[in-house]
Structure formats: C-alpha cells, structure tokens
TORTIRO-507011 format. One line per 3 residues: number of its first residue (from 1); their letters; for each residue x, y, z of C-alpha. Coordinates in Angstrom, 3 decimals, padded with zeros to 6 digits. Example, Ala and Ser with C-alpha at 12.3 -4.5 7.8 and 13.67 -1.06 7.14 Angstrom:
// residues 2
1> as> 012.300/-004.500/007.800  013.670/-001.060/007.140
***
This chain:
// residues 303
1> xxx> 000.000/000.000/000.000  001.334/003.443/-000.918  001.891/005.573/002.146
4> xxx> -000.332/008.642/002.396  001.572/011.823/003.183  -001.248/013.012/005.469
7> xxx> -003.089/010.515/007.685  -006.013/011.308/010.034  -005.261/010.305/013.637
10> xxx> -008.024/009.495/016.146  -007.525/009.681/019.936  -009.647/007.251/021.954
13> xxx> -009.792/006.589/025.686  -009.372/002.793/025.524  -011.405/001.851/022.416
16> xxx> -008.979/002.194/019.478  -008.989/-001.551/018.687  -012.754/-001.864/019.140
19> xxx> -013.452/001.202/016.983  -011.109/000.124/014.175  -012.736/-003.317/014.182
22> xxx> -016.186/-001.682/014.034  -015.290/000.645/011.134  -013.724/-002.264/009.247
25> xxx> -017.058/-004.099/009.544  -019.179/-001.078/008.534  -017.378/000.046/005.387
28> xxx> -016.195/-001.974/002.373  -012.490/-001.936/001.430  -011.600/-001.466/005.110
31> xxx> -009.316/-003.417/007.437  -006.918/-003.265/010.369  -003.342/-003.254/009.058
34> xxx> -001.297/-003.156/012.276  -001.629/-003.009/016.071  001.315/-001.976/018.257
37> xxx> 001.287/-001.391/022.011  003.438/001.419/023.429  004.559/000.676/026.986
40> xxx> 005.318/003.042/029.880  003.897/006.221/028.352  002.324/008.998/030.490
43> xxx> -001.025/007.318/029.659  000.273/003.850/030.583  000.240/001.153/027.901
46> xxx> -001.328/002.516/024.699  -002.591/000.571/021.696  -001.708/002.197/018.364
49> xxx> -003.885/000.874/015.536  -003.342/001.415/011.809  -006.430/000.747/009.700
52> xxx> -008.114/001.671/006.440  -011.651/002.885/005.779  -012.705/002.779/002.118
55> xxx> -009.006/002.644/001.267  -008.220/005.783/003.316  -005.457/005.202/005.864
58> xxx> -006.151/006.089/009.491  -004.242/005.833/012.740  -005.862/005.507/016.172
61> xxx> -004.497/005.451/019.710  -005.951/004.441/023.074  -004.323/007.046/025.309
64> xxx> -006.829/007.935/028.006  -009.842/010.254/028.371  -008.025/013.525/027.682
67> xxx> -009.861/014.521/024.478  -013.368/013.935/023.121  -014.516/013.863/019.507
70> xxx> -016.915/016.583/018.399  -018.470/017.686/015.075  -015.800/020.333/014.352
73> xxx> -014.071/017.545/012.400  -016.191/014.908/010.721  -015.680/012.474/007.870
76> xxx> -017.753/012.897/004.722  -018.414/009.642/002.880  -019.304/009.976/-000.809
79> xxx> -021.619/007.372/-002.323  -021.333/008.036/-006.049  -023.827/006.273/-008.356
82> xxx> -021.441/006.723/-011.297  -018.766/004.719/-009.436  -021.066/002.283/-007.608
85> xxx> -024.377/001.097/-009.068  -025.462/000.053/-005.565  -024.664/003.460/-004.013
88> xxx> -028.249/004.098/-002.856  -028.644/000.771/-001.064  -025.070/000.975/000.285
91> xxx> -025.613/004.379/001.908  -028.684/002.997/003.705  -026.777/-000.092/004.899
94> xxx> -023.847/001.966/006.256  -026.269/004.398/007.920  -028.062/001.536/009.666
97> xxx> -024.778/000.249/011.139  -023.519/003.671/012.221  -026.784/004.496/013.993
100> xxx> -026.428/001.510/016.353  -025.721/003.198/019.692  -025.157/006.509/017.882
103> xxx> -026.960/009.848/017.709  -028.598/011.235/014.554  -027.590/014.881/013.967
106> xxx> -029.387/015.235/010.604  -031.749/012.444/009.442  -030.911/010.493/006.291
109> xxx> -033.225/012.279/003.867  -033.495/014.443/000.766  -031.988/017.948/001.071
112> xxx> -031.525/020.822/-001.425  -027.860/019.829/-001.887  -028.348/016.045/-002.166
115> xxx> -030.970/013.430/-002.974  -029.816/011.522/000.106  -027.755/012.855/003.009
118> xxx> -027.470/012.268/006.727  -025.177/013.227/009.590  -024.561/010.821/012.476
121> xxx> -022.454/010.737/015.625  -021.480/007.090/016.070  -021.271/005.153/019.348
124> xxx> -017.647/006.283/019.831  -018.563/009.958/019.358  -017.078/010.307/015.855
127> xxx> -019.189/012.309/013.379  -019.875/011.031/009.855  -021.642/012.722/006.945
130> xxx> -023.044/010.278/004.391  -023.961/011.778/001.044  -025.277/010.424/-002.256
133> xxx> -023.155/012.547/-004.573  -024.191/014.025/-007.885  -022.746/011.635/-010.507
136> xxx> -022.271/014.571/-012.892  -020.046/016.417/-010.407  -016.259/016.342/-010.321
139> xxx> -014.924/013.058/-008.975  -013.834/013.072/-005.338  -012.474/010.372/-002.991
142> xxx> -014.917/008.164/-001.139  -013.994/009.650/002.239  -012.902/013.217/003.072
145> xxx> -012.118/014.890/006.426  -014.495/017.822/006.883  -013.452/020.880/008.934
148> xxx> -016.143/023.091/010.506  -014.832/026.557/011.399  -016.943/027.823/014.323
151> xxx> -016.663/030.067/017.367  -013.419/032.054/017.412  -012.477/030.813/013.916
154> xxx> -015.911/031.202/012.259  -015.465/033.106/009.013  -011.842/031.986/008.642
157> xxx> -012.299/028.967/006.361  -011.005/030.751/003.267  -008.050/032.275/005.118
160> xxx> -007.163/028.931/006.740  -007.474/026.915/003.533  -005.340/029.501/001.683
163> xxx> -002.785/029.134/004.498  -002.667/025.336/004.140  -002.507/025.593/000.343
166> xxx> 000.505/027.908/000.676  002.380/025.514/002.991  001.973/022.142/001.316
169> xxx> 003.898/021.735/-001.933  001.408/019.586/-003.860  -001.808/021.496/-003.213
172> xxx> -004.830/022.782/-005.095  -008.262/024.293/-004.462  -011.342/022.442/-005.639
175> xxx> -014.777/024.059/-005.402  -015.747/027.086/-003.314  -019.267/028.383/-002.612
178> xxx> -020.123/031.383/-000.433  -023.089/032.295/001.723  -025.427/034.702/-000.089
181> xxx> -027.322/037.598/001.474  -030.151/036.629/003.829  -028.674/033.566/005.528
184> xxx> -028.052/035.203/008.896  -026.342/034.568/011.228  -024.022/033.480/008.409
187> xxx> -022.104/036.420/007.026  -022.413/037.101/003.310  -019.301/035.983/001.434
190> xxx> -018.039/033.555/004.072  -017.558/029.976/002.960  -020.615/027.732/002.697
193> xxx> -018.450/024.943/001.256  -014.977/024.460/-000.132  -012.696/021.542/-000.754
196> xxx> -008.958/021.438/-001.330  -006.184/018.916/-001.770  -002.945/018.777/000.249
199> xxx> -000.303/016.208/-000.760  -002.962/014.002/-002.342  -005.330/014.240/000.653
202> xxx> -008.655/015.986/000.032  -010.227/018.095/002.778  -013.600/019.855/002.842
205> xxx> -014.442/022.855/005.030  -017.089/025.436/005.809  -017.859/028.350/008.126
208> xxx> -020.702/028.386/010.628  -021.518/031.488/012.682  -024.235/029.662/014.603
211> xxx> -023.649/028.906/018.268  -021.704/025.690/018.795  -020.360/024.339/022.059
214> xxx> -017.287/022.760/020.480  -014.015/023.591/018.723  -011.049/021.807/017.154
217> xxx> -009.089/019.736/019.651  -006.478/016.973/019.784  -009.032/014.142/019.514
220> xxx> -008.540/014.350/015.745  -005.194/015.405/014.341  -003.474/015.009/010.990
223> xxx> -000.151/013.211/010.721  002.237/014.716/008.155  004.861/012.156/007.112
226> xxx> 008.258/013.694/006.349  011.184/012.123/004.486  013.972/013.905/006.369
229> xxx> 014.767/016.427/009.104  014.576/019.324/006.634  010.904/018.499/005.939
232> xxx> 010.181/018.032/009.653  011.716/021.456/010.393  009.797/023.074/007.505
235> xxx> 006.308/021.871/008.491  006.972/022.452/012.188  008.036/026.041/011.610
238> xxx> 005.161/026.786/009.221  002.357/025.156/011.235  003.152/025.437/014.952
241> xxx> 001.509/028.458/016.601  000.850/027.324/020.210  004.147/026.579/022.037
244> xxx> 002.429/024.899/024.995  000.784/022.380/022.604  004.151/021.173/021.256
247> xxx> 004.815/017.645/022.478  005.988/014.328/021.003  005.702/015.565/017.424
250> xxx> 002.301/017.192/018.043  001.567/020.841/017.366  -001.401/023.156/017.074
253> xxx> -001.763/025.727/014.286  -003.151/029.263/014.559  -006.695/028.037/013.822
256> xxx> -006.589/025.428/016.609  -006.156/022.428/014.309  -003.777/019.733/015.593
259> xxx> -001.071/018.168/013.426  001.653/015.590/014.017  004.890/016.055/012.101
262> xxx> 006.546/012.636/011.963  009.325/010.906/009.999  008.196/008.499/007.292
265> xxx> 010.128/005.631/008.876  008.525/006.161/012.311  005.964/003.418/011.642
268> xxx> 008.713/000.937/010.775  010.589/001.818/013.987  007.490/001.481/016.179
271> xxx> 006.306/-001.735/014.523  009.673/-003.505/014.773  009.448/-007.133/015.867
274> xxx> 012.117/-006.439/018.511  010.109/-004.856/021.380  013.244/-003.332/022.918
277> xxx> 013.907/-001.301/019.760  010.367/000.145/019.822  010.728/000.789/023.564
280> xxx> 013.961/002.741/023.033  012.325/004.873/020.322  009.312/005.483/022.593
283> xxx> 011.550/006.609/025.469  013.404/008.919/023.093  010.386/010.592/021.515
286> xxx> 008.550/011.106/024.822  011.258/013.647/025.714  010.938/015.550/022.419
289> xxx> 008.718/018.356/021.180  009.741/018.528/017.527  011.125/015.158/016.419
292> xxx> 014.890/014.834/016.039  015.172/012.165/013.354  018.869/011.434/013.939
295> xxx> 018.262/010.930/017.669  015.306/008.624/016.970  017.422/006.543/014.590
298> xxx> 020.224/006.314/017.175  017.704/005.100/019.773  016.338/002.572/017.289
301> xxx> 019.823/001.216/016.580  020.717/001.192/020.293  023.610/003.608/019.861
***
C-alpha cells in the first residue's frame, strides 16, 4: 500500500482496537493493518492501531480520556452512483450500522444539496456525513475529512485553507461556494463549502456562525509524514503556533487544528518485531517536542 503523506489520527480513551474493528465491519475496502502497544507512556500502555476505511489510511491510539470527539471535524463519505451502481442501497446499509448506539444529527433524507444525506455521531462519538453525490459532479475520494470553522475561527475557512494551500507543496483548491445575502447569522461571502487537496489528501471545510459548544481539539489530528529532518523542520516552523501544545511531534496551528509532524520511517521503527527497539524509540520521543530524526534513529539502533 502506498503511504499517504497526510493521515487522520483518532484519539480514543481505551477503544482504538474496538473502533477500528467496528469501522472495518461497517465500510467496504476497510481493514486493520497493524496493532502496536506502546509501553510506559504517560497514559500507561497505549494501543496504536493502523487501519483503512474505504481505502483511506487512518491511525488511532488508546491514550486515556483527555480529548473527546466533536463535530468540528467529521468524515464525509461519498456514495457516487457513477462509481457504484449500488450506491443508494449501500448508503442505507452503512447508515443503519452507524446508527447503532449513535446519535442522529441530521436524518438520512433528501436535502436541497443532495438526494440523500445524513449526519450521524457514532457510538464512539465520531461524526460522519453520508452523502449520495451528484454523478455529474467532479470526482472526489470516497472519504474526506471535513473541517467546521466555528466560534473564534468562524469566518476563517477561506483564510485557513489559503494558508494550508501555501504551505503544502502539492496542493490545489477544488470548489468554493459562499453564503449569499439573507442567511443570517451566516455572514455574506463567508464559505458555505470548499474543498482542497494537500499532498494528495482531500479536505472539505465550511464556516458556521451559529452557536456551537465545540471547537477543534487533539481528539482528531493530521499526521504529516516527512522524508527527512529538513521536511520536519519546515512543516513544524510553518504550522506550529501554540508553544504549549508542542509535544511528542504534536503541534497546534493558529486556527486550533492539531497536526503531528513525523518521519516516514517512524511506523517501521514502532512496529519492529524487537520490542526493545520500539521501547527505546518510545523513550526517546517522549522527551521531544519537535522530532529529532537522527536521535530517533540512534535510539532505534541502540547507539
């Protein structure tokens, strides 16, 4: 499998394995690809689970009840009749599974923007948007992270997406639609919908000026895989805006979105069959803010 440059990362209390197993059963072309347990971390022993959903790579960790999912970041799942003749029945089947123990935020129904759409918070608290896409529209991936800019960052979707497009080398804007007059409290000209691609990973985003009791947090972050220390330094310097959030390769940008800037060979180091090698790398990175690739490699080799 080709490694994605940007991989969504989900923080669970203790349910990473259970959730990955559940998502693998709900969606086609989905499976668990690796499970590693980190020992002696500040959260105790933590399962790290690599899995795919509809071919999209994800990472999940069980690291304690520090962060909770909320709808500021959801995952939009496209059911495209031009790509899948059974799209209409498949959307209903996936919806039925996700609603078990979950909470419906918008019923699966016909809306002005789609013949069939629904929004659901699943039993783990993760928000999904299922949409029967217009087959005549431009082709998009089957699953896309969706960023909702609310509260202090409401109205900043265009600015933020321009910022990300300026940082990542292989990047492009897709569609953009703005709120018209008369949709108060939404401000005319702010973003009703946009999508954009960073290093092959599509994102969608929108503004909402309505009152929401949530904001971006570390429950969902985006891992940026870097080939060398120069890339690690570049993304760290461009993205990090909250010094107190810098820890173990994690950072927070000026819009509150969390990223992890990690070396491409980190997965290989952590998944090594020799548990002592992985333990040495874990001990090394727990002391770091920005990752020092040379130091991690020395720990891995036992130097």
